DRENPA-3360 file (N, C-alpha, C; in nm, 2 decimals, always signed):
BEGIN
1 = MKGKTREK = +8.99/+9.83/+10.91/+9.13/+9.86/+10.90/+9.20/+9.89/+11.04 ~ +9.12/+9.95/+11.13/+9.18/+9.98/+11.26/+9.22/+9.86/+11.33 ~ +9.15/+9.74/+11.32/+9.19/+9.62/+11.38/+9.33/+9.57/+11.34 ~ +9.36/+9.58/+11.21/+9.49/+9.54/+11.17/+9.60/+9.63/+11.22 ~ +9.57/+9.76/+11.23/+9.67/+9.85/+11.28/+9.70/+9.82/+11.42 ~ +9.60/+9.80/+11.50/+9.62/+9.77/+11.64/+9.70/+9.64/+11.66 ~ +9.66/+9.53/+11.58/+9.74/+9.41/+11.58/+9.88/+9.43/+11.55 ~ +9.91/+9.51/+11.44/+10.05/+9.53/+11.40/+10.12/+9.60/+11.51;
9 = KQLDPVFK = +10.06/+9.70/+11.58/+10.13/+9.77/+11.69/+10.16/+9.67/+11.81 ~ +10.07/+9.57/+11.83/+10.09/+9.48/+11.94/+10.20/+9.38/+11.90 ~ +10.22/+9.35/+11.78/+10.32/+9.26/+11.74/+10.46/+9.32/+11.72 ~ +10.47/+9.45/+11.71/+10.59/+9.52/+11.69/+10.70/+9.48/+11.79 ~ +10.66/+9.48/+11.92/+10.77/+9.44/+12.02/+10.81/+9.30/+12.00 ~ +10.72/+9.21/+11.96/+10.76/+9.07/+11.93/+10.86/+9.06/+11.82 ~ +10.84/+9.13/+11.71/+10.93/+9.13/+11.60/+11.07/+9.19/+11.64 ~ +11.06/+9.29/+11.72/+11.18/+9.36/+11.77/+11.27/+9.26/+11.85;
17 = KFDDITNL = +11.20/+9.18/+11.93/+11.27/+9.08/+12.01/+11.33/+8.97/+11.92 ~ +11.26/+8.93/+11.82/+11.31/+8.83/+11.72/+11.44/+8.89/+11.65 ~ +11.44/+9.02/+11.62/+11.55/+9.08/+11.56/+11.67/+9.08/+11.66 ~ +11.64/+9.11/+11.78/+11.75/+9.11/+11.88/+11.81/+8.97/+11.90 ~ +11.72/+8.87/+11.90/+11.77/+8.73/+11.92/+11.85/+8.69/+11.80 ~ +11.81/+8.73/+11.68/+11.88/+8.70/+11.56/+12.02/+8.76/+11.56 ~ +12.03/+8.89/+11.60/+12.15/+8.96/+11.61/+12.25/+8.90/+11.71 ~ +12.19/+8.85/+11.83/+12.28/+8.79/+11.92/+12.33/+8.65/+11.87;
25 = LILIAAKS = +12.25/+8.58/+11.80/+12.29/+8.45/+11.74/+12.40/+8.48/+11.64 ~ +12.39/+8.58/+11.56/+12.49/+8.62/+11.46/+12.62/+8.65/+11.53 ~ +12.61/+8.73/+11.64/+12.73/+8.76/+11.72/+12.80/+8.64/+11.78 ~ +12.72/+8.55/+11.83/+12.78/+8.42/+11.89/+12.84/+8.34/+11.78 ~ +12.78/+8.33/+11.67/+12.83/+8.25/+11.56/+12.97/+8.31/+11.51 ~ +12.97/+8.44/+11.50/+13.09/+8.51/+11.45/+13.20/+8.50/+11.55 ~ +13.17/+8.51/+11.68/+13.28/+8.50/+11.78/+13.33/+8.35/+11.79 ~ +13.25/+8.26/+11.75/+13.29/+8.12/+11.76/+13.37/+8.08/+11.63;
33 = GAKSEEIG = +13.38/+8.17/+11.53/+13.47/+8.14/+11.42/+13.39/+8.11/+11.29 ~ +13.26/+8.12/+11.29/+13.18/+8.10/+11.17/+13.20/+8.21/+11.07 ~ +13.21/+8.18/+10.94/+13.23/+8.28/+10.84/+13.09/+8.34/+10.81 ~ +13.10/+8.47/+10.76/+12.97/+8.54/+10.73/+12.89/+8.47/+10.62 ~ +12.96/+8.40/+10.53/+12.89/+8.32/+10.43/+12.81/+8.21/+10.49 ~ +12.87/+8.14/+10.59/+12.79/+8.03/+10.66/+12.67/+8.09/+10.74 ~ +12.69/+8.20/+10.80/+12.59/+8.26/+10.88/+12.48/+8.30/+10.79 ~ +12.51/+8.37/+10.68/+12.41/+8.42/+10.58/+12.33/+8.30/+10.52;
41 = KVLGVDAS = +12.40/+8.19/+10.49/+12.33/+8.08/+10.43/+12.23/+8.02/+10.53 ~ +12.26/+8.01/+10.66/+12.17/+7.96/+10.76/+12.05/+8.05/+10.77 ~ +12.08/+8.18/+10.77/+11.97/+8.28/+10.79/+11.89/+8.30/+10.66 ~ +11.94/+8.26/+10.55/+11.88/+8.28/+10.42/+11.90/+8.42/+10.37 ~ +12.01/+8.48/+10.40/+12.04/+8.62/+10.36/+12.18/+8.62/+10.29 ~ +12.21/+8.73/+10.23/+12.34/+8.74/+10.16/+12.45/+8.75/+10.27 ~ +12.57/+8.71/+10.23/+12.68/+8.70/+10.33/+12.72/+8.84/+10.38 ~ +12.68/+8.94/+10.31/+12.71/+9.08/+10.36/+12.62/+9.12/+10.47;
49 = RPRQILAG = +12.50/+9.06/+10.48/+12.41/+9.10/+10.59/+12.46/+9.08/+10.73 ~ +12.52/+8.96/+10.76/+12.57/+8.95/+10.90/+12.69/+9.05/+10.92 ~ +12.77/+9.08/+10.82/+12.88/+9.18/+10.84/+12.82/+9.31/+10.87 ~ +12.71/+9.35/+10.80/+12.64/+9.48/+10.82/+12.59/+9.49/+10.97 ~ +12.53/+9.38/+11.01/+12.47/+9.38/+11.15/+12.58/+9.39/+11.25 ~ +12.69/+9.31/+11.23/+12.80/+9.32/+11.33/+12.87/+9.46/+11.33 ~ +12.87/+9.52/+11.21/+12.93/+9.66/+11.21/+12.84/+9.77/+11.25 ~ +12.71/+9.73/+11.28/+12.62/+9.83/+11.33/+12.54/+9.90/+11.22;
57 = FGTKKKRK = +12.55/+9.85/+11.10/+12.48/+9.91/+10.99/+12.35/+9.84/+10.96 ~ +12.33/+9.73/+11.03/+12.21/+9.64/+11.00/+12.09/+9.68/+11.08 ~ +12.10/+9.78/+11.16/+11.98/+9.82/+11.24/+11.89/+9.91/+11.15 ~ +11.77/+9.92/+11.19/+11.67/+10.00/+11.12/+11.63/+10.12/+11.20 ~ +11.71/+10.16/+11.29/+11.69/+10.28/+11.37/+11.71/+10.40/+11.29 ~ +11.62/+10.50/+11.31/+11.64/+10.63/+11.24/+11.74/+10.71/+11.32 ~ +11.83/+10.77/+11.25/+11.93/+10.85/+11.32/+11.89/+11.00/+11.31 ~ +11.91/+11.08/+11.41/+11.89/+11.22/+11.40/+11.98/+11.28/+11.30;
65 = RVRHGKGK = +11.93/+11.37/+11.22/+12.02/+11.44/+11.12/+12.06/+11.57/+11.19 ~ +12.19/+11.59/+11.19/+12.25/+11.71/+11.26/+12.30/+11.81/+11.15 ~ +12.26/+11.93/+11.17/+12.30/+12.04/+11.08/+12.44/+12.10/+11.13 ~ +12.53/+12.11/+11.04/+12.66/+12.17/+11.07/+12.68/+12.29/+10.98 ~ +12.69/+12.41/+11.03/+12.71/+12.52/+10.94/+12.59/+12.56/+10.86 ~ +12.61/+12.61/+10.74/+12.50/+12.66/+10.66/+12.43/+12.55/+10.58 ~ +12.32/+12.50/+10.63/+12.24/+12.40/+10.56/+12.30/+12.27/+10.53 ~ +12.42/+12.24/+10.58/+12.48/+12.11/+10.55/+12.42/+12.01/+10.66;
73 = IA = +12.39/+11.89/+10.61/+12.34/+11.79/+10.70/+12.44/+11.68/+10.70 ~ +12.48/+11.64/+10.82/+12.59/+11.54/+10.84/+12.52/+11.41/+10.85;
% end
């Protein structure tokens, strides 16, 4: 099992770069006037996915949770 974990860790940066390239291609397509439906069809995803990525909601980064006041988490 340790071999697969090590391989996965080694491939993580590669997959991150693929995601970055995909996001850049979506941006270029959107700026050139392509509709999100067209972009989604080419990528094999729903039309809302390119819109989410362009709006910044498509990332898988974990955000820090900030506490405001008594126990409320924003």
